[in-house]
C-alpha positions in Angstrom: 5.1 15.3 20.6 8.8 14.8 19.6 9.9 11.7 17.7 13.5 10.7 18.1 15.2 9.5 14.9 18.5 7.5 14.5 20.1 7.8 11.0 22.3 4.8 10.1 23.7 5.2 6.6 26.9 4.3 4.9 26.9 7.4 2.6 28.2 10.4 4.5 26.6 13.0 2.2 23.2 11.3 2.5 23.6 11.0 6.3 24.4 14.7 6.6 21.6 15.7 4.2 19.1 13.6 6.2 20.2 15.2 9.5 19.6 18.7 8.0 16.2 17.8 6.6 14.9 16.0 9.6 16.2 18.7 12.0 13.9 21.2 10.2 10.9 19.5 11.5 10.1 20.8 15.0 8.6 17.5 16.0 11.6 15.4 15.0 14.9 15.1 16.8 18.0 13.3 15.4 19.5 11.4 18.3 22.2 9.7 16.3 23.8 9.7 12.8 26.5 7.3 12.1 27.8 4.8 9.5 27.8 1.1 10.0 30.6 0.0 12.3 31.2 -2.5 15.1 29.2 -1.4 18.2 26.6 0.5 16.2 23.8 -1.7 17.5 24.7 -0.5 21.1 24.5 3.1 19.9 21.1 2.6 18.4 19.7 0.8 21.5 21.2 3.4 23.9 19.6 6.2 21.9 16.1 4.8 22.5 15.2 6.1 19.0 11.6 5.6 17.9 12.4 5.5 14.2 15.6 4.2 12.7 16.6 5.0 9.1 19.0 2.7 7.4 20.2 2.4 3.8 22.0 -0.9 3.3 20.0 -4.2 2.8 23.3 -6.1 2.8 24.3 -5.0 6.2 20.7 -4.9 7.4 20.0 -8.6 6.8 23.5 -10.2 6.9 26.2 -10.4 9.4 24.8 -9.3 12.7 21.3 -8.9 11.1 20.8 -5.4 12.4 17.1 -5.2 11.6 16.3 -8.3 13.6 18.6 -7.2 16.5 17.1 -3.7 16.6 13.6 -5.2 16.6 14.5 -7.5 19.5 16.5 -5.1 21.6 14.6 -1.9 20.9 11.1 -3.2 20.5 9.2 0.2 20.1 11.5 1.3 17.3 10.1 1.5 13.8 12.6 0.8 11.0 12.5 2.6 7.6 14.8 1.4 4.9 15.8 4.1 2.4 17.5 4.3 -1.0 16.2 0.8 -1.9 15.7 -0.8 -5.3 12.2 -2.0 -6.3 13.4 -5.6 -5.8 10.6 -8.0 -4.8 12.8 -10.3 -2.8 14.4 -7.6 -0.7 11.0 -5.9 -0.2 9.4 -9.0 1.1 12.4 -9.8 3.3 12.2 -6.4 4.8 8.5 -6.9 5.5 9.1 -10.3 7.2 11.9 -8.8 9.3 9.5 -6.1 10.7 10.5 -3.1 8.6 7.6 -0.5 8.6 8.9 1.7 5.8 10.5 1.0 2.4 11.7 3.9 0.4 13.2 3.7 -3.1 16.3 5.6 -4.4 14.2 8.2 -6.1 12.4 9.2 -2.9 12.7 12.9 -2.1 13.7 14.4 1.2 10.1 15.3 1.9 9.1 11.7 1.1 11.5 10.4 3.8 10.3 13.0 6.4 6.7 12.0 5.7 7.6 8.4 6.0 9.2 9.0 9.4 6.0 10.8 10.6 3.8 8.0 9.2 5.7 5.1 10.8 5.9 7.0 14.1 2.1 7.3 14.0 1.8 3.5 13.6 1.4 3.4 9.8 3.4 1.4 7.2 4.9 3.0 4.1 6.0 1.7 0.7 6.0 3.0 -2.9 2.9 2.4 -4.9 4.8 0.3 -7.4 5.4 -2.3 -4.6 2.1 -2.0 -2.7 0.4 -4.2 -5.4 2.7 -7.0 -4.4 1.3 -7.0 -0.9 -2.3 -7.2 -2.3 -1.3 -10.1 -4.6 0.4 -12.0 -1.7 -2.6 -11.5 0.5 -5.0 -12.6 -2.2 -3.0 -15.8 -2.8 -2.9 -16.6 0.9 -6.6 -15.9 1.4 -7.4 -18.0 -1.7 -5.5 -21.0 -0.2 -7.0 -20.6 3.3 -10.5 -21.9 4.0 -12.9 -19.3 5.2 -13.2 -19.4 9.0 -16.7 -19.5 10.4 -17.3 -18.2 13.9 -17.8 -21.2 16.3 -18.8 -20.6 19.8 -16.7 -22.5 22.4 -19.9 -23.3 24.3 -20.4 -26.0 21.7 -17.5 -27.8 23.2 -17.2 -29.7 26.5 -15.2 -28.2 29.3 -12.4 -30.6 28.5 -12.4 -29.7 24.9 -12.4 -26.0 25.7 -9.3 -26.6 27.9 -7.6 -28.5 25.0 -8.3 -25.6 22.6 -6.8 -23.1 25.2 -3.6 -25.2 25.6 -3.3 -25.5 21.8 -3.6 -21.8 21.6 -0.5 -21.5 23.8 1.4 -23.5 21.2 1.7 -26.8 23.2 2.1 -30.0 21.3 -0.1 -33.0 21.7 2.5 -34.7 23.9 2.9 -31.6 26.1 -0.9 -31.3 26.5 -1.2 -35.0 27.3 1.4 -34.7 30.0 -0.3 -31.6 31.5 -3.7 -33.2 31.5 -2.5 -36.7 32.4 -3.9 -38.2 29.2 -2.3 -40.2 26.4 -1.2 -38.5 23.2 -3.6 -40.7 21.3 -6.5 -39.5 23.5 -5.6 -35.9 22.9 -5.4 -36.4 19.2 -8.9 -38.0 19.2 -10.2 -35.1 21.1 -8.8 -32.7 18.6 -10.3 -34.6 15.7 -13.7 -34.3 17.3 -13.2 -30.6 17.8 -12.2 -30.2 14.2 -15.4 -31.8 13.1 -17.5 -29.7 15.4 -15.8 -26.5 14.3 -15.6 -27.5 10.6 -11.9 -27.0 10.4 -9.0 -29.2 9.4 -6.0 -28.1 11.6 -5.1 -26.7 15.0 -4.5 -23.2 13.9 -7.8 -22.8 12.2 -9.5 -24.4 15.3 -7.9 -21.9 17.7 -8.7 -19.0 15.4 -12.3 -20.2 14.9 -12.9 -20.4 18.6 -11.4 -17.0 19.2 -13.6 -15.5 16.6 -16.6 -17.1 18.2 -15.6 -15.7 21.6 -15.2 -12.2 20.1 -18.5 -12.2 18.3 -20.3 -13.4 21.5 -18.6 -10.6 23.5 
């Protein structure tokens, strides 16, 4: 199966070199290779590329915020940032924006080709020197998050299950109250009882807990 790739780089020599290297892979096709310029977003979206290579964090995150725009307008596309510095701030910003590949300046042509194949297959790619940061970040978040114990929704009344479902849709207490013809105070009291039953302390944990309970029951 062929993977369409769009090359979006400022450096002309790099752009031409990438086109040559990528074109050597029979399962990769370069559907665009340009520098940053007004209207480039339209070119990327029109190309329907599955993987987009770009090399400028300044232009990627500032101004029109290309990464965010590409992710919004060309949802299936996977973005690989190349020629990057091992900078923690830029790295985490890239992850938060939805980038699936992050290659440093010393990456070889083969590294980049392998990265394209990997993200096209649904994987994420980053250098080993930065992967430890992901583990550290995950460890910190897990340490600050109470362990969620599976709680079966059957332990809740029908009204309480309905409240959990509406909370899972992101509705506020006021919105839920209006939908169920209840007061916001009554909704809050219901949630407090559900928290106690599920052994959690907030709405997100409550929803996750009940979802886990449904999954384990299924």
